[in-house]
N, C-alpha and C positions, 0 to 999 in steps of 0.2 A: 447225759453227762457232757457230750460234745457240744450240744446246743447251749448248755450253761456256760461252758468255757468260751465259746464264741461270743456270747452275750457279754461276758465279763471283759473279753478282749476289746470289743467295740466300745464298751463303756469307758474302759481305760484310755483307749485311743482318742475318743471324743473329749474326755477330760483333759488329756495332754494337749490336744490341739487348741482347746479353749484357753488353757493356761498360756500357751505360746502366743496366741493372738492377743490376749490381754497384756502380756509382757511386751510384745512388739508395739502395741498401742501406747503403752506407758513410755517406751523408749522414744517413739516418734514425737510424743507430746513434750517430753522434758529434755531429751538429749539434744544438744545443739546440732545444727545441720552439718557443720564442718566435721564433727566427731563421727556422725553417722556415715558421711562420705568416706572418711578415713577407713572405718571398719569394712565398708562395702568394697572399697578398692582392694584391700588386702585379702578379703574373702574371695573375691573374684580371681585374684592371682593364684590363690591356693587351689581353688576349684578348677582352674584351667588345666592343671596337671592331670586331672581325672576326667574332665569333660571333653569329649571328642568332637565337639561342634564349634564352628566358627560363625560369628555374627558380623554383619555389615549394616550400618545405619545410614539412611538417606534423609537428612533433615530438610525441612521446608525452607528455612531461612538460615543463612550463615553470616557471620560477621555482624555488620551494622544493620542487618535486616531490611535493607533498602530494596533488595531485589530477590524474588522468589528463585529458589534453586532450579536450574534447568534439569538436573538429574532427578530431583524429586517430582517435578511435573511429568517427566517422561515415565517414571515408575508408576505414578498415579494413573496415567493414561493407559499404560500396559495392563495394569491390574484391573482397571475398570472394564476393559474389553475382553479380558481372558479369565484370570483366576477368580474374579469377583462373581462369576456365574455360580460358583460353588459355595460362596459365602452365605451365611444364614442371617447375618446382621448387616444391613446396608444403610447408607445415608444418601439422600437425594438432594441435589442442588443444581442451580444453573451455573454451568462452567464459565470461567472468565473469557474463554476464547471460543465459545459455542453458544448457539441459541437453543440447543436441545437440553433436556433434562439428563443429568449425568448421575449414574449410580456408582458409588465408590464404597470401599470397605469402611465400616464403622470403627470407632476407636476400640482397640484391643481385640479386634477380630483376627482370626488366624485362617489362612488358606494354604493349600498345597499346590505347587507347580512342578512340572516334570520337564527335563531337558536332556535329551540323548540318554534316556533311561535312568537319570539321576533325579531324585526327589529333593526339592528345597521347600522351605516354609517361609511365608511372608506374614508379618504381623504389623497392623496399623496401630501405632501407639502415640502417646503424647506425654510430655513432662510439664508439670506445673511449677513454675519458678517460685521460690519462697518470697513472701511479701509480708510487710508489716501490718497491713490492713486485714480485716476478717474476710474480705471478698477479693476476687481477682477478676480481671477482664480478660477477653480473648487474646489480647496482645501479650499476656504473660504466659501463654501456653506455647510450648514448642512441640509441633507435630513432626513425626518422622515415621518412615517405614523401616522395619528391621528384617533383614534376610538371614536365615539360618541354614547351614548345610554342613555335611560331614567334612572333616579336615582333609580326608584323602582325596576329595574332589576339588581341592583349592584352585589348582591351575585351570581346570575346566570352567569353574564358576566365575572366577575373577577375570578370566579372559573371554571365552566365547559366549558364555551365558549373559554376562552383564552387557556386552556389546549388543547381543540380540535384544535384550530388554530395552536398552536406550534407543537403539535404531528403530525398533517397532513402535515404541512409545512416541517417538517424534513423528513418525509417519501417521499414527493415529491422530495426534494433535493437529497435524496439518490438514488431514482429511475432514476433521470435525470442527475446525476452528471457525470462528466468525470473523471475517475480514473487516478491516477498519480503514477509515479515511481520517488521516491526520492533518493537522495544520499547526504551524509554529505559533506559540503564544506570545503576543506582543507585551512588552513591558516586563519580561521575565527577569527576575533578580535572583542571584545565587549568593548565599543559600536561601532556599524557599521551602514552604511547606509542600510544594509539588516535588515529585520525584523525577519528573521529566520535563523537557522543554517543549514537548508536543502535547496538544490536546486532540482528542479523537472522538468520533462517533462511528456507529456501525455503517459499513459500506454496503449499500443495498441497491446500487445502480443496476438496472436490468439489461443494459446494452450488451449485445454479443455481435460477433462478426456476421452471424446469420441475418441480423436485423439492421446491419450497417448498409447505408445506401452507397454502394461502390461496385465497381466492376469485379466480376468473379475472379479473374486472373490476378488482379491486384490484391484482392483479399488473400488468395492462396499464397502469394509471394510473401506477404507480411506474416501470415500465420506460420508458414514454414520457417521464416527467419526467427520468429519468437520461440518456437518449439526447439529449434536447433540450439539457440542460446541457452535455454533452460536445461539442456542435457549436455552441456559442454564444459562441465567443471574440470575434468581431466585435461581437456584440450587447452583451456586458458592457463592451467598450471604448467603444462608442457611448454607453451610458448612464452611464459614469463609475463603474463598480463593479468591485471585484476579482473575478476569475473564480473564485468559490468558491460553495458552497451548503451550508447547514446542514440536517441531518436529525435529528429527535428520534424515537427509537423507544421506545415505552412500552407496558407491559402486564404482566400477572402473570408470575412466573417460569415458564420452560418453554414460552413461546409463540413462541420462535424468533427472538429479537432478534439474537443472535450469528450465527445461520444466515443471516439477512437481510443482514447486513454482508458475509459471504462471498459470497453470491449477487450483491450489488452489485459487489464487486471482480471477480468472474469475468465479469460482463456487460461491464464497461467496460475490463477488463484493467489495473486499477490496483493499485499496491502498497498495503499496509495498515500504518499506524503505530498501534500500540496504546500509547497514552500512559497511563502509571501516574502520576497526580498526586501520590500519596503519596511517590514517589521523587524529586520535583522540589524542589530546595532553596528557590528563591524565584522571583519574577517574571522576574528577569534570565535565569535558567537556562531558564525556560519560553520566553522569546523566542529563546534560542540553539537550543533544540530545534525551534522553528518554522522558523527560518532553514535548518536542515539537512534539512528535509523536501523532497522533490522534487515536481515537477509530476506529474500523473496518479497521485494518491494519495488514500487515505481516512485521515483522522486520527480515531481512535476513542477516546472516553473512556467506558468502560463503568461502569455503576452510579454515575452522576454524583452522585446524592443521598447516596452513602456514601463518595465519594472523599475529600472534605475538608469543612470547615465552610462550605459554600457555599449551603446551603439558606435558604429564607425564614425558617424557624423555627430560627434559630441559638441554640445554647446558650451560656451564659456560660462563660468559661475556667475549667477545673477541674471543671465539671459533667459528669458522665458518665451515659450511659444505663444503666439496669439491664440485666442479662443477658437477661431476657425481652424487654424492649423492643428491645434491640439485635438479637436474633435475629428479632424480628418485622419490624423495618425492613429487615434484611439477612439473607436465608437463607444467604448465604455468609459468615457472621460469622467462622467459623473461619479462612477465608482472609484476611479483613480484619484480624483480631487480630494476625496475624503482621506486619502493616505498621503496627501501632499506634504503635510507637516512631518510625518514619519519618514518620508522619502528624503527630505532635505537633511534630516539628522542622521541618516544611515551613512556609514563610512565603508560599506562594502565596495571593493574595487574590482575592476575587470580581472586583475591578477589573482585576487582572492577567489573569484568565481571560477577561474580556469583551474586553480589548484583544487577547488572543490570537485570539479568534474573529473580530472585525470591526474591530479598531483599525488604525492605520497599518501596523503590522508584518505584518498579515495579508495585505497586498498584495505581499509580497516574492516570491511565486510564483503560479503560475496553475494552473487545472484541478485543484482540490482539493475534496474533500468533507469536512465536519466532522460527525461523527456522535456524538450522545450517546444512551446507553441508560439507562433507569431503570425500576424496578418501581412507583414511587410518584411520578407526575408532579406531584401536588398539593403535594408537599413542596419542589419546586424554586422558587428565587427567580424571580419573573415576569420580571425583567430578563434572566435567563439564557436564557429560551426564547421571548422575543418574536419576532415576524416580523422578518426582517432578520438575525437571528442563527441561530435555528433556523427556516429558511424553510418546511420541510414537516414536519408532525407526523403520524406514522404509528402508529396504535394496533394492536397485535398482541394479539388476544384469544384466547378459548378455541376449541377445534377445532370447525369446522362440518362439515356432511356433505360439502360440496364439498372441504374440506381433507382429510377422511378418505379420500375417493376417490383423492386424490393419494398419500397415504401407502400405501393398499392397492396402488396401482400400483407404488410404489417398493419396498415390502417383500415383496409376494406376487406381483407381476406379473400382477394380475387387474384387470379394469375393471368387472366385474359379478359378482354372486353372489346366490343366494336369501336369504342372511342379511343382505344390504344393507338390506332393508326394515326389519328389526328394529333394526339399528344406527341407521338414519336416525331412527326414532321416539325411541330412547333419547338419541341425541346431541343432539337438539334440545331435550330437557328437562333435560339434565345438563351441568354445566360441567366439562369435562375438557380439559387442555392437549394440544396436539399431541405434546409429549414423552411424556406418559402413554399416549396412543393408540399412538404408535410403539412404545413398549416392549411393549405387549400384542400388537402385530402381529408383532413380531420372532420368527422361529422359534427355539425354545430347543434343538431337537435335530434331527438329520437326518430324523426320522420326522414332524416337524410339517408338515402340509400346510396349505393355505389355510383349509379349513373349521375345523380345530382352532384356528388362530390367531384367526379371526373369532369362534369360540365363546368363546375366552378373553377377547376384548375385550368381548363381550356380558355375560359374567359380571362383569367388572370394572365395567362401566357400571351393572349392576343393583345391585352392592354399593354403589357410590357413591350411587345413588338411595336405597337404604335408609338409608345413613348420613345423607344430607341430610334425609330425612324424620324420622329419629330426633332429629336436632339441632333441627329445626323444632318438633317436639312438645315437647321439653324446654324450649325457649325460651318456647313458648306457656304451658306449665304454670307456669313460673317467673313469667311475667307475671300469670297469674291469681292466684297466691299472693302477689303483691307487696302490701306494706303501704302503698304510696303511695296516698293518697286520689285518686279520679278522679271527676269530674263525669259526668253522663249524656252530655254532649256530647263527652267524651273528654279534656277539659282537666284538667291536674293542679292541685291546690291544697294549701296548707300548713296548713289549719285543719279541724278536725272537733270543735269544742268543743260542750259542751251548751248554751252560751249562744247559739249561733247558731240562728236560726229553723229549724225542721224543714224548711221548704220550700226553704231556701238551703243546707242541709247537702250536703256532697259525698257522692256515692254510691260505695261501695267496689266 
C-alpha cells in the first residue's frame, strides 16, 4: 500500500513539474522581456524576507565594455588556483596574461570555499542578452561569478574574505602572467577600433644579471637598488613622492645598455614600454601614453640624445647636421633617418618630457621605472638628467677582465683556461666593448672549441692594439709637423715676427 502511494506521489510530482516547465516555456516564449523582469524583480524582493543568504556578483565587463574588470580577473585567478580543484566541470584555455594552459570553472558550475570556518559558494554563470536575430555572438554574453553566503557573516565576507580573494588573485596573476614588450603605435587616431595607444608582443628576452658582462660589485649595487625600490611603496607614500625611479644608462655603443634593461625587467618581473618619441604627435599624446602604462613596468626611451631636439646644444630650426656629424653622433643614423619625417612633425617639447618624467601626471600610476639611454651624456640638457628625474646614473664602459670571464662562461661554458692570462693583460690595455668580445667568443662552426675562440679573441685584441698604436703615432707625427708656434712651456702663440725680441720668440 505504501509502495503504491509513493508511486502515485512521484507520478503526481512529475506531472506537476512537467506542467510547470511547460508553462514557464510558454511564458518565456510569449511574455515580453520587460514583463518577465518586472515579475522577477518583485518575486526576488518577496523571497528576500525568507531567504537567509546574500549574493554578490562580479561581472566580467562593466559600462562600455572597453576594459575587463580587475575584480573579475582576480576572482577568476583565485578560483582557478584554489576552489576549481574540486570542480567537476572545467574549461581549458590559454590565458591572456600567461603562456600556460589555464583551467577555470565551466559555466553554471558550483564550488565551495571556506574562510575562517565559514562556508561560501561560488557559481560561474552568464546571461545572454535579448536579440532580434535567431542567433547570438559571444559579445552578447555577459559572464560573471556569483558569491553566496549566509547573511550573519556579512561583515566577515564583505571585509576580510573579499580582500583575501582579490589580493591572492592579483598575486597569482602576477606570478603566472606573460610579460609584454610594448611600443607606441604611430599614426594613432582617437576614436579608433583599437582600445589602447600601445601595441605589444610577448617579452622573451633571456638576459639576466648573471649573464651580464659587468663587475660583480657593480651588479650587486644595481640589484640592491632595484629590489629596494620594488619594496618601498610605504616609504614613497610616507615621504610624499610618486612611486617611480629614474635610471640613466650611458656609455659607448655596444656596452650593453639594452641588455641591462632586459635584465632589470627579468629581475623585477616588469613589463617594458619602449617609447618612440618621434612617433608622438605632441605633449597631450605623450600624457595619454603615460596614462595607459600599467604599474610594474619600465618605460624606456633609448638614444634620448637623438630622439628629438631635446639636448642642451639645440640647433636652430631648419639647421641640419652634416652626414658625417649625424653618423658620428648616432651610429644608428640609418634607422633614425627613416623617422626623420615623423620627428619633424612631432611637437613634443622638453617641458612636456620633463612633466612626463616627474610632473603631476607622472603620479597617475605606481611602481614604475623610467630609463633613458644615451651614447653621449654630455649632450643632454642638465635639466633632463638631474637627480630627482634620473635618480641613478649608471655608466656602462668597455669590457673588463671580470666581464670577459662572464662572457666566457656564457659562450664557452668555461671558468678558467691557460689563455686567460694573455687575455687579461691585453684587455686591461685595450678598449673593447662587451659586444665585440662576445662576437669573437661566439663559435662560428661546430668544430670551434674553447681554445680556438679564445685565440681568435687574442688575435682581435692584438690587432686593435696595433691599430691604436698606429693612430697614436700618426697623431704624434702630425703634431710635430704642425705649423702652430709653440713656446717652450707648451703654450700656443699667434706671433713669430722678426720684430719680436729673440728671447721672447716662440719656439716651433
